[in-house]
ZAPA-334151 format. One record per residue (C-alpha): x, y, z; residue in three letters. Coordinates in steps of 0.1 Angstrom, whole numbers, padded with zeros to 4 digits, always signed. Each point is the difference from the previous one (the first is absolute). Example, Ala and Ser with C-alpha at 12.3 -4.5 7.8 and 13.67 -1.06 7.14 Angstrom:
% residues 2
+0123-0045+0078ALA
+0014+0034-0007SER
//
This chain:
% residues 634
+0462+1049+0663MET
-0033-0003-0018PRO
-0004-0038+0003ASN
+0006-0001+0038ARG
-0037+0004+0010PRO
-0011-0026-0025LEU
+0026-0024+0013ALA
-0010+0006+0036ALA
-0037-0006-0009ALA
+0009-0032-0018VAL
+0020-0012+0031LEU
-0029+0008+0024VAL
-0024-0019-0023LEU
+0024-0029-0003VAL
+0005-0002+0038LEU
-0038-0001+0006PHE
-0004-0026-0027THR
+0029-0020+0015GLY
-0016+0000+0035ALA
-0031-0016-0015GLY
+0018-0025-0021SER
+0022-0011+0029ALA
-0031-0009+0021THR
-0016-0018-0029ASN
+0031-0020-0010ALA
-0014-0030+0019SER
-0026-0004-0028ASP
+0027-0011-0025THR
-0005-0036+0011GLY
+0037-0010-0004ASP
+0030-0004+0023SER
+0003+0038+0005LEU
-0032+0001+0021ARG
+0017-0014+0031PHE
+0029+0025-0002MET
-0024+0029+0001LEU
-0021-0010+0030ASP
+0004+0013+0035ALA
+0024-0027+0011ASP
+0026+0006-0027ALA
+0032+0019+0008THR
+0009+0033-0016ALA
+0026-0017-0022GLY
-0024-0026-0013GLU
-0026+0027-0008ARG
+0027+0020-0019ALA
+0009-0030-0021ARG
-0037-0008-0007ALA
-0006+0036-0010LEU
+0030+0000-0024CYS
-0014-0031-0017LEU
-0035+0016-0002LEU
+0015+0031-0015SER
+0017-0020-0027GLY
-0033-0019-0008ARG
-0022+0031-0005VAL
+0027+0023-0016LEU
-0010-0008-0036ALA
-0038+0008+0003HIS
-0001+0023+0031ASP
+0032+0019+0007PRO
-0016+0022+0026GLN
-0009-0029+0022THR
+0034-0014-0007ALA
+0016+0032+0013LEU
-0022-0001+0031ALA
+0011-0036+0008HIS
+0036+0011-0006ALA
-0003+0030+0024LEU
-0015-0023+0027ASN
+0028-0025-0006ALA
+0026+0028+0005VAL
-0017+0010+0033ARG
-0002-0037+0012MET
+0037-0006-0010ALA
+0010+0031+0020GLU
-0018-0013+0030MET
+0017-0034-0004ASP
+0034+0015-0003GLY
+0012-0023-0027ASP
+0020+0021-0025ARG
+0000-0026-0027LEU
-0038-0002+0002LEU
-0002+0038+0000LEU
+0020+0000-0032HIS
-0024-0025-0016GLN
-0030+0021+0010ALA
+0017+0032-0014LEU
+0006-0019-0033ALA
-0037-0008-0002ALA
-0008+0036+0008GLU
+0022+0016-0026ARG
-0014-0024-0027VAL
-0035+0011+0007ALA
+0010+0037+0002GLN
+0017-0002-0034LEU
-0031-0016-0015ARG
-0022+0028+0014LEU
+0025+0027-0013GLY
+0009+0012+0035MET
+0036+0008-0011VAL
+0012+0021+0030PRO
-0014-0026+0024GLU
+0016-0028-0020HIS
+0034+0018+0002LEU
-0003+0004+0038ASN
-0008-0037+0004SER
+0030-0008-0022THR
+0024+0021+0020LEU
-0012-0016+0032ARG
+0005-0035-0015SER
+0036+0009-0010VAL
+0008+0011+0036ASP
-0015-0033+0014ILE
+0019-0022-0025ALA
+0033+0017+0009ARG
-0007-0005+0037ALA
-0008-0037-0007LEU
+0032-0004-0021GLY
-0021-0020-0026ASN
+0018+0004-0033ALA
-0029-0014-0021ALA
-0026+0024+0016LEU
+0024+0030-0002LEU
+0006-0007-0037SER
-0037-0001-0008THR
-0007+0031+0020ASP
+0029+0019-0017LEU
-0015-0009-0033GLN
-0034+0013+0011GLU
+0017+0032+0012LEU
+0018+0003-0033SER
-0034-0003-0017GLN
-0012+0029+0021CYS
+0029+0021-0011TYR
-0008-0009-0036ARG
-0036+0011+0004ASP
+0013+0034+0014ALA
+0024+0004-0030ASP
+0031-0001+0023ARG
+0017-0025-0023LEU
+0036+0003+0014GLU
-0012-0010+0035GLN
-0022-0028-0016ALA
+0031-0014-0018VAL
+0021+0002+0032GLU
-0026-0019+0021HIS
-0004-0026-0028ALA
+0038-0006+0001ARG
-0001-0003+0038GLN
-0028-0026-0003ALA
+0021-0021-0025LEU
+0032+0003+0022ALA
-0020-0013+0030ILE
-0014-0029-0021THR
+0033-0012-0015LEU
+0014-0016+0033PRO
-0033-0020+0004MET
+0010-0024-0029ARG
-0037-0001-0011ASP
+0001-0001-0038ALA
-0036+0009-0004LEU
+0002+0029+0024ALA
+0032+0013-0016ILE
-0016-0002-0034ALA
-0030+0019+0011ARG
+0022+0027+0017ALA
+0020+0004-0031GLU
-0032+0003-0021ARG
-0013+0026+0023PHE
+0033+0020-0002LEU
-0002-0002-0038MET
-0037+0012+0001GLU
+0012+0030+0021THR
+0029+0007-0024LEU
-0025-0001-0029LEU
-0023+0025+0018ARG
+0030+0022+0008ALA
+0011+0000-0037GLY
+0033-0017+0006ARG
-0004-0023-0030HIS
+0037-0006-0006ASP
+0006-0011+0036GLU
-0030-0023-0003LEU
+0013-0016-0032LEU
+0035-0005+0016ARG
-0015-0021+0028SER
-0021-0021-0024THR
+0025-0028-0005GLU
+0006-0005+0037ARG
-0037+0000+0008ALA
-0008-0025-0028LEU
+0028-0023+0012ALA
-0013+0001+0036ASN
-0035-0010-0012THR
+0011-0029-0022ALA
-0009-0027+0025ALA
-0033+0017+0010LEU
-0035-0004-0017PRO
+0000+0015-0035SER
-0025+0027+0010ILE
+0028+0018+0020GLU
+0022+0003-0031GLN
-0030+0010-0021ALA
-0007+0029+0024ARG
+0037+0011-0002LEU
-0002-0001-0038ARG
-0030+0022+0000CYS
+0019+0026+0021LEU
+0029-0002-0024VAL
-0024+0005-0029ALA
-0016+0031+0016ARG
+0035+0015+0005ALA
+0008-0006-0037LEU
-0034+0014-0010LEU
+0008+0031+0021ALA
+0033+0004-0020GLN
-0019-0004-0033ASP
+0018-0033-0006ARG
-0031-0017-0012PHE
+0017-0028-0020SER
+0021-0010+0030ASP
-0031-0001+0022ALA
-0021-0023-0021LEU
+0021-0033+0007PRO
-0004+0006+0037HIS
-0038+0005-0003LEU
-0004-0031-0022VAL
+0021-0020+0025SER
-0021+0011+0029ALA
-0034-0004-0017GLN
-0003-0038+0004ARG
+0009-0002+0037SER
-0022+0030+0009ILE
-0029-0014-0019GLY
+0001-0032+0020ILE
+0012+0010+0035ASP
-0002+0038+0001GLY
-0024+0020+0021THR
-0026+0023-0016PRO
+0023+0029+0007GLN
+0029-0018-0018ASP
-0023-0006-0031ARG
-0013+0035+0001PHE
+0036+0015+0001ASP
+0011-0023-0028LEU
-0029+0010-0022ALA
+0009+0037+0006MET
+0036-0006-0010ASP
-0012-0018-0032MET
-0023+0029-0008VAL
+0030+0024+0003ALA
+0021-0022-0023TRP
-0028-0004-0025ALA
-0006+0038-0001ALA
+0037+0006-0008HIS
+0000-0028-0027ALA
-0031+0014-0016GLY
-0019-0033+0006ARG
-0032+0017+0011ILE
-0022-0031-0003ALA
+0023-0020+0023ASP
+0001+0029+0024GLY
-0038+0002+0002GLU
-0001-0037+0006ALA
+0024+0002+0029HIS
-0020+0030+0013LEU
-0032-0021+0000ARG
+0019-0027+0020ASP
+0009+0026+0026ALA
-0036+0013+0002GLU
-0013-0035+0007ARG
+0023-0001+0031LEU
-0015+0032+0015MET
-0025-0019+0022GLY
+0028-0020+0016GLU
+0021+0030+0010LEU
-0005+0027+0027PRO
-0023+0028-0011ALA
+0018+0031-0013GLY
+0033-0017-0007SER
-0007-0007-0037THR
-0017+0032-0012SER
+0031+0021-0006LEU
+0022-0027-0016PRO
-0029-0009-0024LEU
-0005+0037-0010LYS
+0038+0003-0007ARG
-0001-0032-0021ALA
-0030+0013-0020ARG
+0018+0033-0005TYR
+0032-0018-0013SER
-0022-0020-0025LEU
-0019+0031-0011ALA
+0032+0019-0005ALA
+0015-0029-0020ALA
-0032-0002-0021ALA
+0002+0038-0005LYS
-0035+0004+0015ASP
+0010+0034+0014TRP
-0035+0010+0012LYS
-0003-0031+0022ASN
+0036+0003+0011ALA
-0006+0036+0011HIS
-0031-0010+0020ASP
+0019-0028+0017LEU
+0029+0023+0008MET
-0023+0025+0017VAL
-0017-0028+0020ARG
+0034-0014+0010ILE
+0012+0034+0012ALA
-0032+0006+0020GLN
+0003-0034+0017GLU
+0037+0004+0007SER
-0003+0035+0014ASP
-0030-0004+0022SER
-0002+0019+0033ALA
-0005-0031+0020GLN
+0033-0014-0013ARG
+0018+0032+0008ALA
-0014+0000+0035GLY
+0011-0035+0005ARG
+0035+0008-0012HIS
+0002+0029+0024LEU
-0011-0023+0029ALA
+0025-0026-0009LEU
+0028+0026-0004ALA
-0008+0014+0034GLY
+0001-0034+0018ILE
+0032-0010-0018LEU
+0017+0033+0008MET
-0010-0005+0037ALA
+0014-0036-0002HIS
+0032+0012-0015ASP
+0004+0027+0026GLN
-0005-0026+0028ASP
+0026-0021-0016ALA
+0024+0029-0002HIS
-0006+0009+0037GLU
+0006-0036+0009GLN
+0033+0001-0019ASP
+0010+0032+0018ARG
-0008-0016+0034ASP
+0022-0030-0009GLU
+0027+0023-0011LEU
-0002+0020+0032ALA
+0002-0032+0020GLU
+0031-0011-0020ARG
+0016+0034+0006VAL
-0006-0003+0037ALA
+0015-0035+0001ARG
+0030+0014-0019SER
+0005+0028+0024GLU
-0001-0024+0029ALA
+0026-0022-0017GLN
+0021+0031-0007LEU
-0001+0010+0037THR
+0011-0034+0011ASP
+0028+0001-0026GLN
+0012+0034+0012LEU
+0002-0014+0036ALA
+0020-0030-0012ASN
+0023+0023-0020ASN
+0007+0022+0031ARG
+0010-0031+0020ALA
+0022-0011-0029LEU
+0017+0034-0003ILE
+0008-0001+0038ALA
+0015-0034-0004ALA
+0021+0011-0029LEU
+0013+0030+0019ALA
+0012-0022+0028GLY
+0017-0023-0024LEU
+0017+0030-0017ALA
+0014+0012+0033VAL
+0013-0034+0008LEU
+0015-0004-0035SER
+0018+0034+0004THR
+0016-0010+0032ALA
+0012-0033-0015LEU
+0014+0019-0030LEU
+0020+0024+0022VAL
+0016-0029+0019LEU
+0008-0018-0033ALA
+0016+0030-0015ARG
+0023+0004+0031ARG
+0010-0036-0003HIS
+0007+0005-0037GLN
+0023+0030+0006ARG
+0020-0020+0026SER
+0004-0029-0025ALA
+0011+0022-0029LYS
+0030+0012+0021ARG
+0017-0034-0002SER
+0026-0005-0028LYS
-0013-0035-0008LEU
-0034+0013-0011LYS
+0017+0028-0020SER
+0020-0026-0020ALA
-0030-0022-0006VAL
-0019+0030-0013ILE
+0028+0009-0024GLU
+0000-0035-0015ARG
-0038+0001-0004GLN
+0003+0033-0018LYS
+0025-0015-0025GLU
-0023-0030-0006GLU
-0030+0022-0005ILE
+0019+0021-0025HIS
+0011-0030-0020ALA
-0036-0014+0000ARG
-0012+0034-0012SER
+0023+0000-0029LEU
-0011-0035-0010GLU
-0036+0010+0002LEU
+0006+0030-0022GLN
+0016-0022-0026ARG
-0029-0024+0001GLN
-0025+0029-0003ASN
+0018+0013-0031MET
-0001-0035-0016ARG
-0037-0003+0009LEU
-0008+0034-0014ALA
+0017-0009-0032ASP
-0019-0032-0003THR
-0033+0017+0006LEU
+0007+0026-0026MET
+0008-0027-0026ARG
-0033-0018+0009GLU
-0019+0032-0003GLU
+0015+0008-0034ARG
-0008-0036-0011HIS
-0036+0004+0013GLY
-0005+0033-0018ILE
+0014-0015-0032ALA
-0023-0031+0003LEU
-0030+0022+0007GLY
+0008+0022-0030GLU
+0004-0032-0021MET
-0035-0012+0010HIS
-0014+0035-0006HIS
+0014+0001-0035ARG
-0011-0036-0007LEU
-0035+0010+0011LYS
+0001+0030-0023ASN
+0013-0021-0029ASN
-0028-0025+0005LEU
-0026+0028+0000GLN
+0016+0015-0031ALA
-0003-0035-0017ILE
-0036-0002+0012ASP
-0008+0035-0015SER
+0016-0011-0033LEU
-0022-0032+0000LEU
-0031+0021+0007GLN
+0009+0023-0029MET
+0006-0030-0022GLN
-0034-0014+0010CYS
-0017+0031-0011GLY
+0016-0004-0035ALA
-0009-0037-0004LEU
-0030-0011-0019ARG
+0003-0037+0009ASP
-0021-0007+0032PRO
+0020-0031+0008ALA
+0033+0019-0002ALA
-0014+0029+0020GLU
-0012-0024+0027ARG
+0034-0017+0002LEU
+0018+0034+0003LEU
-0024+0011+0028ARG
+0006-0032+0019GLU
+0037+0006-0003ALA
-0005+0035+0011SER
-0018-0012+0031GLY
+0028-0024+0009ARG
+0025+0029-0004LEU
-0020+0021+0024ARG
+0000-0028+0025ALA
+0038-0002-0001MET
+0003+0038+0002ALA
-0020-0001+0032LEU
+0025-0023+0016VAL
+0029+0023-0009HIS
-0020+0030+0012GLN
-0006-0017+0034SER
+0038-0007+0002ILE
+0008+0036-0007TYR
-0026+0013+0024ARG
+0010-0023+0029LEU
+0037+0001-0007GLY
+0002-0038+0007ASP
-0004-0028-0025ASP
-0001-0027+0027SER
-0031+0010+0019ALA
-0029+0009-0024LEU
-0034-0002+0016PRO
-0022-0024-0020LEU
-0034+0015+0009ARG
+0009+0036-0011GLU
+0015-0013-0032GLN
-0032-0020-0009LEU
-0022+0029+0009ASP
+0020+0024-0023ASP
+0000-0026-0028LEU
-0037-0007+0002ALA
-0008+0038+0000ARG
+0022+0006-0031ASN
-0015-0030-0019VAL
-0036+0011+0007LEU
+0008+0036-0010VAL
+0018-0012-0032ALA
-0031-0020-0010HIS
-0025+0028+0011GLY
-0016-0023+0026ARG
+0010+0016+0033HIS
-0036+0013+0006ASP
-0017-0033-0005ARG
+0024-0027+0012VAL
+0011-0002+0036SER
+0032-0018+0012VAL
+0003-0014+0035SER
+0035-0010+0012ILE
+0005-0019+0033ASP
+0037-0004+0005ALA
+0022-0005+0031GLN
+0030+0022+0006ALA
+0020-0018-0027ILE
+0033+0015-0013GLU
+0018-0013-0031LEU
+0031+0010-0019ASN
-0001+0014-0035ALA
+0009-0033-0017ALA
-0030-0017+0017GLU
-0024+0030-0003MET
+0005+0004-0038LEU
-0014-0035-0011PRO
-0029+0003+0025ILE
-0009+0034-0014SER
+0000-0013-0035LEU
-0022-0030+0010MET
-0026+0022+0018VAL
+0001+0024-0030ASN
-0008-0029-0023GLU
-0029-0012+0022LEU
-0015+0035+0003LEU
+0002+0006-0037THR
-0016-0034-0006ASN
-0029+0008+0024SER
-0007+0034-0016LEU
+0001-0015-0035LYS
-0018-0033+0004HIS
-0016-0004+0034ALA
-0018+0034+0008ILE
-0021+0015-0027ALA
+0012+0035-0012PRO
-0030+0019+0015ASN
-0006-0023+0030ALA
+0007+0006+0036ILE
+0024-0026+0014GLY
+0024-0008+0027SER
+0034-0017+0003ILE
+0015-0014+0032ARG
+0036-0009+0007MET
+0012-0018+0032VAL
+0038-0004+0007ALA
+0014-0020+0029ARG
+0036-0008+0010ALA
+0006-0035+0015GLU
+0037-0004+0009GLY
+0020+0003-0032ALA
-0031-0005-0022ALA
-0024+0026-0014LEU
-0036-0007-0008SER
-0021+0023-0022LEU
-0037-0005-0008ARG
-0015+0021-0028TYR
-0038-0001-0006CYS
-0025+0020-0021ASP
-0038-0001+0004ASP
-0009-0016-0033SER
+0004-0034-0017ALA
+0031-0005-0021MET
-0007+0010-0036ALA
+0005-0025-0027ALA
+0028+0020-0017GLY
+0020+0009+0031SER
+0035-0016+0006LEU
-0003-0028-0025ARG
+0024-0029+0002GLU
+0031+0010-0020GLY
-0008+0037-0001SER
+0027+0026+0007PHE
-0018+0010+0032GLY
+0000-0034+0016ILE
+0036-0007-0012GLU
+0012+0033+0015LEU
-0018-0008+0033LEU
+0016-0034+0001SER
+0034+0013-0008ALA
-0002+0027+0026LEU
-0012-0024+0026ALA
+0029-0023-0009GLY
+0024+0028+0007GLN
-0011+0000+0036LEU
-0001-0039+0003ASN
-0038+0001+0000GLY
-0031-0010-0019SER
-0033+0016-0011ILE
-0034-0018+0000THR
-0034+0012-0011CYS
-0033-0010+0016THR
-0029+0009-0023PRO
-0036+0004+0012GLY
-0024+0028+0009LEU
+0031+0018+0011GLN
+0033-0006-0017THR
+0029-0005+0024THR
+0038-0001-0008PHE
+0023-0014+0026SER
+0037+0008+0000LEU
+0022-0021+0024ASP
+0036+0014-0001LEU
+0032-0005+0019ALA
+0020+0032-0009PRO
+0027-0003+0027GLU
+0008-0037-0001SER
+0021-0002-0033LEU
+0020+0021-0024THR
-0022+0017-0026LEU
+0002-0012-0036ARG
+0003+0023-0029LYS
-0034+0005-0019ALA
+0000-0016-0034SER
//
């Protein structure tokens, strides 16, 4: 590859520089001087060189790499694998700063092997993230996502909230790079919940990632709240890289919104941070930001020039050579991993063959024992049959056998009569079940016909209030029709599953109101089964609450969620209904038909309903459906 001679020359220069810097380390005048003298052990020298590498990294990365290489050599002499891992970490940081990408990848792979040998979950998680970054740089995004997931899986058992949050953020960054925006957005709520107790900067960084995913999907209006929410925390506690990335995101939003002046202001903020960031890491993002502003301002000449410069910088020969080197090393690493897997498989096959051989020997011994037992059983059977023949010759046994035959015949006749009566009973029950199912089916069809008539009547009405009342009545008819449909489908009106009924009801109500794509319903219910007389009032109550939430609690074009939790405690049933908005002023007023209907239905099941308003409105239904005879609804 074309960059190999250059990398070798840099390594030779760094090693010579490191030899001189190691001998002159005693001039630092601090506590590291003692560790580097002739009396210090190899381990002490390795630790001191790691510290020196970190000190000079910012202003002299070549010297930092020399210190790190000497630290690796000293750690290998000392034999301390944990110290060797620390030295390799210092080495790969310096290599990355110098742009020695293949060497950085080799150091990372070696660190992963050492961390696995140590069994240190924290080190292994960090190394896997670094390896995932290498896969990202080589544009092997599937492997990058896989290693990021492995790093998160290793971090979760550690119970370290900050480490888990950072591992989740790294996975989200990798998903963003891989273009899996929907998967990133699905994991947002869990990640934000995990960082709730952490410093606000962690949530701000997550919100920036969410905003970038939304910007990539051209959902600019959805991205702006996340950017504004993250701006304050990043402005106070964020690193220069955090502030630079936020400025780039704000430029992208401003370009789409046509706010060119605001975009140029954010671009100037990003340019002021160039001196605090590694050289070469800001050039391409700044050119892309300038291009988006030029295109938004319709400055096509400037936009074309910027596009050409971006293409030249993105397609440089040096980057192509680096990608080839990375791809070669990663392919070799994958091949080694496959060979190791094949060796493990061969070892397992050998163990299985040995076990099979032992099992065959045991089976042969068992077969021999069974053969001996069969011979003995045959001899005993012959003797028994001879004895039986001699016994049958006696008249006494003949008479006993005759009487037994007569008794058996009489019992057989009685059993036949009982079987006929049982068959007749089963046929009557089957006819009754078929008739009952047909009745429920026809009742469901009649309710649907009434619902259709009400819908047609709604289309002819000009009074909004009357139309609203008819649509509410139509919704209640659909809720009752669902119960009869479940009875007809299951063929049993005494064991209707509550969770499936609530799920079907919620889906029908959302579709009827045209809100199924913006409102989600979560149902947490145990394996609760009710009869039809109990299920019908509960379905009507839940239908009333769902209709109330869609009309009053959740705005027509808003995205919302509704949660229901049902628990059975002995003969009592507890149902909690909650939507994610405060109770509107006009919803379920005292004396309204809705609240009267809910109270009446709860009374049928010897229960009560209570409402707890707040940021989230919660309705609590406490019922005892099996403890008393149901009353007729008024």
